[in-house]
N, C-alpha and C positions, 0 to 999 in steps of 0.2 A: 504494500500500500504506500502511496506517495506520502511524503512528509506533510504535516498539516500546514495550511496556508496561514501566514501571519501578516497583518497589515504593515505596510511601510509607513514611515513617518508622514503624517498629514493625511493619510487615508482613513476613511470611516470603517470601523470594524463591523462586520456582518456575521450573523449566525448562519452556518451552513448545516442543514439537516440531511443526513443520508438515509435512504429507505431501509437499509439493513441495520441501522443503529436502533436501539431501544431507548426511550426517553420517559421520564416521569415528570409531568408538569403539574404544578400546584398553584392555586390562586390564594394569595394572602389578603385578607380584608383587615382594615383598621379596627373594625368593631369585632368584639369577641363573638357576637351573634348578630346575624344580619336580619333577624326577624323578631326583634324584641317587641313586647307590648309597648305602644307609643305613649307611655305615661307622661313624659315631659310635654308632649304636644297637647295632651288632655288637660294638664295643669294650666298651660297657657290659655287654652280655650276658656276655662273657668274664670281665670283672671280677666280676660277680655270681656266676658259677659258681665262680670262684676263692675267693670268700667272704672277701675281704680288703678293707680300707678304704684301703690305701695300697700303693705299690709302682710299679714301672715295667715295663710290658710292652714288650719290645724285640724287634722283628721284622725279619728280613732278607729282602729280596725276591730274586728270581732274578737272578743276575748274567749278563752276557754271557760266554759260554764258546765258544771255538773248538772245532771238531771236531779229534780227535786227528790230528796230523801235517798240519794244514791251517790256512790263514789265513781260512777261512770259518766264520762263527758257526753254532752249532747253532740249529735252529728254536727260537724263544723260546716258553716256556710258563711263565707266572707261577706261583710257589708258591701253592698254594691257601689255605693258612693265612694267608699275607700278604694275598692278595686279599680274604679274608673280612673283614678289619679295615680295609682301605683302599679297595678298589674300583678300584685302579689296575693296568692291564695294560701296564706299561712296565718295561724292564729297569733294573737297577742302582739300585734304590730301597731305602729303609729307612723304618721307622716306629717311633714310640714312643707309648705311652699312659700318661700320668701318672694313676694311678687316683685318688689323693686329690684332685687338682685337676681331674679330668675333662677332661684336655687331650690331644687326639690330634694328633700332629705328623707330617707326611709330609716325607721328605727325598728330593729329586730330584737327578739328576746336574747338576753344574755345566756351564756352556756350554763347549764345546770346539770351537774354530774348525776344526781339521783334520777332525774327525768331521762337523761341520755341512756342510762342503764336499762330503764324500762321501755322507753319509747323510741330510742335513737336520738342522736343529737339534732339540734336545730341548725338552721343556716349559719354559716360563718359570714363575716363581713365580705371576705374575698369572693365567696360564691355569690352573694347577693349583688355585689358590684358587677360581676360578669353577667348575671342573669337579668337584672332589671335596669330600665332606662331612667336612672336617677343620677343626680349629681354627687350624692354622698350617702353612704350607709354608716349608721352608728348603732350602738347597742342601746337598748331602752334605759339603761342606767344613766345615760348621758342626757336623756330627754329633758328632765326638769331644769338642769343647769343651762342647757342650750336655750330653752324657752326663756328662762330668767334673764339671760344675757340679751336676747332680742328685745324683751320687754324694757329693760333698762335703757336701751339705745333708741328704740323706735316707737314704743307703745304710747308715748305721749301724743303723737300726731297720727299714728297709723293703727288701724284696728286689727284685732285677731278675729278671723272669720271662722265660725263653727257651725255645724249642722243643727245641733240641739243644745239647749242651755246646759244640760248635764254633761256635755262633752268639753266644758271649759278646762283649760290646762291648770294643773296644780302649781301654785307659786307660793312665795313666802306668806305666812299668815298676816292678814291685814292689808295685803297689797291689792289695790283696786285696779282691775284690768279694763282696758277699753275694748269691749267685746261687741261683736255683731253676730247675732244668732238668727237674723231675719233674712239676709240676702243670699247666703251661700246656697241654701237648698233650692230656691227657684232658679238660680243661675246654673246649677248643675243639672237640674231638670231640663232646662232649655237646651244646653249643649248636648245632653245625652239623646235628645230627640233625633238628631241628625248623625248618622253613622259614618265613620271614615272607612277607608279601604280595608284596614286591618280588621275592624269590627265586622264588616260585611263578610270577610273571609271566614271568621269564626262562626257566624250565623249560617253561612253556606255549609260549612263542615258539619255543624250540628244537624242540619237538614239532611246531609248525605248519610250520616249514621242513622238518623230516624228513618230515612227511606229504606235502608237495608233491613231495619228491624220490622217495619211495616210489611215489607215484602216477605220476610221470613214467616211472619204470622199467617199471611195469605197462603204460603206454601204448605203450612202445617195445619191449617184450620180444620180440614176434614178429619184429622185424627184427634182433635181436642174434644173434651167432654165438659169442661168447666171454664168459667171466665178466668180463674186463677192461672190456668195454663197459658192463656193469651198474655197476661201480664208477665209470666215467667219467661216465655220465649222472647218477648220484647226486651226485657231487662238483660237477659243472657246475651242477646245480639249486641246491644249497646255497649255493655261492659267488655265483651270480647273485642270490640273495635275501638276501645280506648275512651269511651264516654261513660265514666263511672257514675255520674250523677244525672238524674232526670230534671228537666226544667220545671216540672210540676208533677203532682200525683197522677198516676196513670188512671185513665177512665176506660174501662172495658165493659160497657153495659150491653147486655143481650136482651132481646125481646122488649118488654115494657120498661126495663131498666134504662134503655136508651133514651127514654123520655125524661129521665132525671139528668139535668144538665151537668152536674158535677158528681155523678155517681162514682164512688171509689171503693165500694166494698169488694167488688170483683171476686165473688166467691160462690156464685150460683151456677147450677148446671145449664148447659146449652141445649139440652134435649127439648124439642118442641118449640124452640125460638126461631124467629124468622131472620133477624138481622143482629149484627153487632156494631155498635158505635165505639170505635177505638180512637180515643183522643190521647195521644202520647207523643212526647218530644224529648229527645236527648239534649243534654247540655254539653257544650264544648268550650273548655277554658272559661267557664262562667257565663258564656253566652248561650241564649236559649234558642230552641226551635219550638214551634207549636203546630202540630199536624193532627188532623182528624180525618179518618176514613170510616165509611160505613159500608159493610159488605154482607152478603147473604150467607146463611148457614145451611139452608136446605129447604125441603118442601114442607109446607104447612099442612096439617091434617085436614084443615077446613078449606084448602084451596086445591086447584087442579095441579097437575105435574109442573115442576119448575121448568121443564124443557119448553113449555108453552110460553114462558115468560123470560126467555133469553137468559137463563141462569138464576133468575130471581124466584124465591119460594112462593110468591103470590103476585097477582096483578096489582094489588094495593102497594106492596113493597116496591115494585118496579116503578109505579106511577109517582110515588113520593120521591124516590131517588132521582127520577128524571126531572122533576120540578126543581129540586135543590141543586142539581147539576147545572140547570139553566140559570138559576139565580146566581150561582158563583161565576159561571162563564160570562154572563152579561156584565157583572160588576168588575171582574178582573180586566176585561179588555178595555175598560174606560179609565183605568188607573193611569194618571200622569200628573206631573207637576201642575199645581194650580187648581186641581179638582177639590171640591168640598166633599169630604168623606160622607157627610150626612146625605148628600144627593145620591150616593151609591146605596146607602142604607134604605132610602125611600124607594129606589129602583128595585132592590131586592124584595121589598114588600109588594110592589106592584106585580112583579113576576109571580110571587107566591099567591097573591089574590087571584090572578088570572088562572093559574093552575088549579087552585082549590075550587074555584067556581066551575071549571070544566069537569072536575070530579064530583061535584055536587056537595062537597063539604061546606062550602060557602054558597048561599042561595043565589040563584039567578034572579034577574029582574032589578038588580041594583047596579049602579055604575061602580067601576073600580075605585074611583075617587071617594064615593060615598062610603064604601066599605072601609077604605083606608082611614078616612076621617073618624069612623066609628071605633077604631082600634080593634076590630074583630080579628084582623090578621095577627095581632100581637098575642092572641090566645095560642096560636100555633108557632109563632116566631117571636119569642118573648125577649130575646137578648139583642145586643148590638151586633152589627155586621163584623166588627173586628176591633183591633187595638194595636198599639205599637209593640214591637218585639225587640229585645236587646239583652241587657244584663238582667232584666226581669222578663218573665214571660208576658206579663202585662207591664210593659216598660213605661217609664216616665217620659214626659215631654213638657214643653212650655204651655202653660194654661192661663197666663195672665192677659193674653190678647182675646177679647171677646169677638167671636166670629160673626155675630149677627145682631141686628137690631131687633126691636120688638116685632116688627112686621115679618121679618125672616123667621123668628122663633115660632110664630104662629103657624108658619108653613110646615114646620117639622114636628110640632108638638104632638100630633096625632100618632106618630110612630116612635117617639122617643121612649125607650124603656126606662124602668126605674133606675136611679143612679147606681144601685148596687149591681145592676145587670149590664152595665156598659162602661167602657173606658175610652179615653182619648185614643184616636181621633174621632170616635163615634159619640161625641158630646157636643152640646150647644156652644161651648166655649172654645172649641178646638180651632186652630187656624187651618188653612187649606193645606193639602199635601205638598211636600217639598222634596227636592232631590236629596237622596240619602236616607229618607225615612224607610223603615221596614215595618209593614203593617200586615195584619192577617185579613183575609177575606174568608169568613166562616159562616155562611148562611145555614139555616137549619129549619126543619119543620118537625114538630113534635106533637104527639097525641097523648097528653097527660090526663089521667082520670081526674086529678085534682084541679087542673086548669079548666077542664070541661065542666066539672061540677060548679066551679065558681062562676064560669061564664053564663050558666043558666040563670043566675040571679041578677045579671047585668042587662042594661038596655041593649047592648050589642048582641044579645041572644037572638034577636030577630034576623040576624044575618047568617046564622049558623044552623045547618041541618044536623042536629045532634045524633039522629039515628044513623046517618051516613058517617059522621065523624067517629062514632063508637066502633064502626066496623074496622077502623084503622088502628084501634088500640093495640092489637098484637104486633103491629109494625114497630111501635114504640117511638122511635125518632130517627131522623137522618140528618147528619151534619157532615159537611165537607169543608176542610180548612187547609189553606196554603199560606205561606209567608211570601209576601210580595215586596220587592225593592223598588222604590220610586227612582227612576233614572232621569237623565237629562231629557230624553226623547220619549219616555213612556214608562215601561216597567220591565222587571225581570222576575220570573217566578223561581224562587230559591228552593222550592219544595220538590223533591224527587220521588216521593212515595207514589206507587201506582194508584190510579183511580179510574173510574169509568170502565171502558171496555178492556183496557190493559189489566186492571185489577181482576176482572172476571176471568180473563184468559189464564191468569196465574192459578186461580182457584180450579178452573176446569182441568188444566194440565196436571194438577196435583192429584187428581182422582185415580 
């Protein structure tokens, strides 16, 4: 082989690669991790929303708390406001953000030998510095003196911002602090309503795991005999794919249990039931998904063969699913920046009314608008069309901007559910949809014996044919729910769980 070429003086050196040579190429990044939770960015957002140039944001993480009358700790769940500004899912932590100096400090528990022997050691400063997007990591033993030092220098003119009065920092006895316990919570609510790219990826991943779990239930449903098995398969799939926590308690209601909106007993047999309403969503790095699917179990003894109803156990079950499917499709395709969510809520009621009139559940001879104004459709669709999704399954958002005047409110009053049954953006005070919001679209139609009994006593009873409605009691209820990202030009459906014909095909192929 020839001697290697070397550049003469004044020539630019080049790298010559030969095909027969083997090479190992690595890329070195300045950051220890290239995909850290954007804690510093979130802290700056909060400060900008506060509209101040100085002050100290003081946040308390979730402490370790034992169950009442027990030496066992409660299952840990980080405070979501704390997580938003730190990205740490560990107990007994604190954080401060010095607004003027743009300095985010994380305080972690000191090393405790006895705890380490039993539970393993806690984070070290070095590990936390590599893992989290903060300017400084210190042990909790330094917290009081650090706050005291800041108070001495700045608290005369700048406030300490806390979420709740009981979260105020501990300082020397008799020391008066300039505290603000009013502005931080609404500021954080406002910034959390719009998700950044990192948060959207977390919600998308939560939906991917949820989609796998919903699919697994569909593949196994023919072999199941109890609601508990549905919950078990869902949990097993989520945990196996790295999602240890659920965003909320699993709802696996079969038959008439599906008419109970938040049914969580999940312990009854499936025999003789027509449908299952499975409302279940995994959590990924503290970010939620919220997914509902309703699917058939088999033939009903009071109905003809399911083959005559395209895989549904009865004509009634198929009809209600078809209506809810149309309610969701009509609402999703109208999602875009600037849309008032309540308009979609009204649209869902209109579609429901038209479908229930065709079935004879709501009486013919009345206009759709008259039935809507009577609130008769709310007997069957009693909750809001959806809500924000993020660090909470019913996530927070800005609520200080009134979305409508009295005239507008009158337009929506006939379909507004009770406050306990609805969340922003499906509220009168919610602003219009904006880019970066993630909202659910979850219409449903339910046949609750309690709701029907109550409706008989109300003026709206004249719009309902109760004999027909009671024929649908075995159906229970149908809800279909997806998580929708509002984009610059429209929307993206983040939910991957099968529904409609794709759902039915999985069930058929599993037989």
